[in-house]
Structure formats: structure tokens, C-alpha cells
Backbone bond lengths (Angstrom), bond angles and torsions (degrees), N, CA, C in turn:
res aa  C-N    CA-C-N  psi(-1)  N-CA   C-N-CA  omega(-1)  CA-C   N-CA-C  phi
1 M - - - 1.436 - - 1.524 111.15 -
2 C 1.322 117.34 -23.27 1.460 118.09 -177.20 1.524 112.38 -91.41
3 T 1.320 119.03 -10.56 1.461 119.79 179.30 1.514 113.02 -118.65
4 L 1.312 118.52 -10.24 1.460 122.42 179.29 1.518 109.90 -128.39
5 Q 1.337 114.85 142.02 1.453 118.69 176.16 1.518 108.91 -80.05
6 L 1.318 115.53 128.49 1.451 120.24 -179.71 1.533 110.07 -74.33
7 P 1.325 117.23 133.85 1.465 119.40 176.01 1.529 110.58 -65.11
8 P 1.348 116.97 150.32 1.465 120.10 -178.51 1.531 113.16 -58.20
9 Q 1.333 117.81 -31.77 1.463 120.24 179.72 1.529 110.45 -65.70
10 I 1.318 116.98 -38.48 1.472 121.21 179.59 1.526 109.97 -66.73
11 V 1.340 116.37 -44.51 1.463 120.50 179.19 1.528 109.92 -60.96
12 K 1.336 116.44 -42.74 1.464 120.90 179.59 1.529 110.92 -62.76
13 Q 1.341 117.12 -42.82 1.463 121.02 -179.69 1.532 110.92 -67.45
14 L 1.336 117.18 -40.65 1.464 120.23 177.51 1.527 110.93 -62.83
15 D 1.329 116.58 -42.23 1.465 119.60 177.39 1.526 111.00 -63.50
16 R 1.324 116.37 -38.36 1.463 120.19 178.49 1.528 110.56 -61.30
17 Y 1.347 116.55 -44.61 1.467 120.38 178.81 1.529 110.99 -64.81
18 R 1.322 116.84 -41.23 1.467 119.64 -179.32 1.526 111.24 -65.80
19 K 1.340 116.36 -43.18 1.469 120.06 177.98 1.518 110.65 -61.20
20 H 1.329 115.49 -46.51 1.457 120.01 -177.32 1.524 110.93 -62.82
21 Y 1.311 116.33 -42.58 1.462 120.09 179.54 1.526 110.91 -64.20
22 M 1.321 115.41 -41.57 1.453 119.15 -176.75 1.526 112.18 -67.58
23 W 1.327 117.18 -40.52 1.461 119.58 -175.12 1.526 113.08 -87.27
24 S 1.337 117.70 -25.93 1.465 118.30 -177.16 1.525 112.66 -109.89
25 G 1.305 118.58 -0.67 1.451 121.01 178.55 1.519 113.55 74.68
26 G 1.318 117.96 20.67 1.454 121.85 176.97 1.509 114.65 95.11
27 D 1.319 118.12 -8.82 1.461 121.00 178.73 1.527 108.74 -80.70
28 I 1.330 116.47 110.76 1.463 121.76 -174.56 1.518 111.63 -67.43
29 N 1.311 118.06 -33.68 1.462 121.53 -175.35 1.525 113.20 -82.53
30 R 1.310 117.05 -12.43 1.464 120.04 -176.90 1.529 110.48 -78.03
31 K 1.293 116.06 132.24 1.460 121.65 175.63 1.522 107.90 -102.11
32 G 1.296 116.08 134.93 1.453 119.05 179.38 1.507 110.76 -156.66
33 T 1.298 115.14 175.85 1.452 120.25 179.41 1.515 109.43 -101.45
34 C 1.312 115.51 151.01 1.455 120.97 177.52 1.518 109.47 -74.05
35 L 1.303 116.04 137.96 1.447 120.53 -179.65 1.527 111.83 -83.37
36 V 1.338 115.61 -25.84 1.461 121.80 -177.38 1.516 107.99 -146.25
37 D 1.322 117.44 147.08 1.458 121.47 176.59 1.528 109.02 -65.20
38 W 1.328 117.52 144.96 1.460 121.88 -174.79 1.529 111.66 -66.30
39 E 1.316 117.97 -35.97 1.473 120.93 -177.70 1.529 112.20 -59.36
40 P 1.337 119.92 -52.89 1.468 118.91 177.53 1.527 112.77 -67.34
41 A 1.316 117.51 -27.88 1.463 119.97 -179.20 1.523 111.20 -68.55
42 S 1.331 117.38 -29.35 1.467 120.25 -176.67 1.526 112.39 -91.20
43 R 1.316 117.82 9.64 1.462 120.35 174.86 1.523 110.17 -77.34
44 S 1.324 116.03 174.43 1.463 120.44 -179.60 1.532 110.53 -61.66
45 K 1.316 116.02 166.28 1.465 120.32 -177.01 1.524 112.51 -63.98
46 K 1.314 117.33 -26.18 1.463 119.76 179.80 1.526 111.67 -71.14
47 R 1.356 116.50 -31.05 1.465 119.80 -176.22 1.523 113.36 -116.66
48 G 1.332 118.28 -3.85 1.460 120.87 -178.17 1.516 111.06 -157.11
49 L 1.326 116.27 -149.49 1.464 120.47 -178.78 1.525 113.00 -90.66
50 G 1.322 117.84 -12.36 1.463 121.11 177.23 1.513 114.38 80.38
51 I 1.324 117.84 25.06 1.461 121.52 177.03 1.521 108.49 -75.28
52 I 1.306 116.73 129.91 1.462 121.73 -175.71 1.521 110.32 -69.07
53 N 1.338 115.78 133.68 1.450 122.36 174.73 1.533 107.18 -82.08
54 I 1.317 117.22 113.72 1.463 121.89 -173.86 1.523 111.69 -63.13
55 K 1.317 116.87 -38.63 1.472 120.93 -179.27 1.530 110.43 -62.35
56 N 1.333 117.49 -47.71 1.463 121.19 179.08 1.527 111.49 -67.84
57 Q 1.314 117.01 -37.82 1.463 121.02 178.99 1.523 110.58 -63.72
58 N 1.326 116.88 -40.88 1.460 121.63 178.87 1.526 110.65 -63.63
59 K 1.331 117.42 -43.17 1.468 121.03 178.37 1.523 111.14 -62.80
60 A 1.325 117.02 -42.02 1.463 121.01 -179.76 1.531 111.04 -64.37
61 L 1.324 116.85 -41.77 1.462 119.92 179.38 1.523 111.72 -68.06
62 L 1.340 117.55 -35.96 1.463 120.47 176.35 1.522 110.99 -64.83
63 L 1.330 117.15 -42.60 1.460 120.23 177.89 1.524 111.63 -64.64
64 K 1.307 116.61 -38.42 1.469 120.58 177.41 1.528 110.54 -63.47
65 F 1.339 116.25 -42.04 1.456 120.45 178.68 1.531 110.97 -64.75
66 L 1.337 116.95 -43.55 1.465 120.45 178.84 1.520 111.58 -63.94
67 D 1.322 117.08 -38.71 1.455 120.64 177.55 1.519 110.77 -61.26
68 K 1.315 117.20 -45.37 1.469 120.62 177.78 1.524 110.88 -63.79
69 F 1.330 116.98 -39.41 1.463 121.22 -178.84 1.529 111.21 -64.91
70 Y 1.335 116.69 -47.47 1.463 120.07 -177.00 1.520 113.14 -75.09
71 N 1.291 118.82 -24.48 1.460 121.62 178.57 1.524 112.09 -94.65
72 H 1.313 116.31 7.16 1.470 122.80 177.64 1.519 111.91 53.49
73 A 1.292 117.56 38.52 1.460 121.83 177.59 1.522 107.89 -80.89
74 N 1.316 115.53 95.23 1.453 120.25 -179.66 1.517 108.05 -105.74
75 N 1.302 116.24 94.62 1.462 121.54 -178.52 1.519 112.02 -91.88
76 N 1.322 117.50 4.04 1.456 120.30 -177.28 1.519 112.71 -88.35
77 L 1.320 117.88 -6.13 1.458 119.83 179.84 1.526 110.37 -74.64
78 A 1.301 115.14 146.82 1.456 120.08 175.90 1.532 108.69 -69.21
79 P 1.327 118.65 151.28 1.473 120.59 -177.61 1.528 113.04 -56.74
80 H 1.331 118.99 -35.45 1.454 120.09 -179.05 1.534 112.11 -75.69
81 A 1.322 118.86 -15.29 1.462 120.92 -179.93 1.533 112.18 -86.56
82 K 1.336 118.25 -13.25 1.455 121.08 -177.67 1.527 111.72 -78.95
83 N 1.298 117.87 -38.69 1.460 122.00 -177.82 1.518 109.36 -117.24
84 P 1.349 116.55 149.17 1.467 117.98 177.05 1.530 110.44 -61.93
85 V 1.325 114.90 138.94 1.462 120.53 -177.58 1.525 107.93 -123.92
86 G 1.316 116.48 141.07 1.450 121.17 176.36 1.508 112.18 97.84
87 S 1.315 115.76 -179.14 1.466 120.39 -177.88 1.532 109.97 -87.27
88 L 1.302 115.28 153.18 1.466 119.64 -179.63 1.482 111.66 -94.70
């Protein structure tokens, strides 16, 4: 999710599963009514339930990845590989 943009169909299906789980308690066969509209539920905790918006989260992670890529932030190197070690 942090290196690839999720297609809209995947985001829609993930939201469908999350809504269904939240309103029916995980029982796939149970039919029920939604207690709250999804839009207000996905707002921040101060104004809603604080459910993460997958589309916005994916965009934020992609931007974070691009920032690291363009700024050459390579944190995967071992500490001894960053600075010259030993005598010259």
C-alpha cells in the first residue's frame, strides 16, 4: 500500500468489507441496517469514529515514499556502512 496506488475498485471493496464487519459484527450472512452513515464515521476522532480513509492513507504513504526516494533517505544501510571504517 505504501509503494503502489490502490485501484478504486480495491478501495471500494475494502470499504465494503469494513462497513459490513462494523455493522454486522463479522457475520457475512447477517443482514442489518447501518447505525451511522459511513462518511461521518470516517472523520477524525474529534468529529466522528476515527476510521481511517484508505484512499487518503494510500496517497499519504505514496507521498512519504516519494519524499524518501527523492531525498535519498536510505535508512536500510547498516551503521558501519554509512561512514568509512578502519585505517586508510
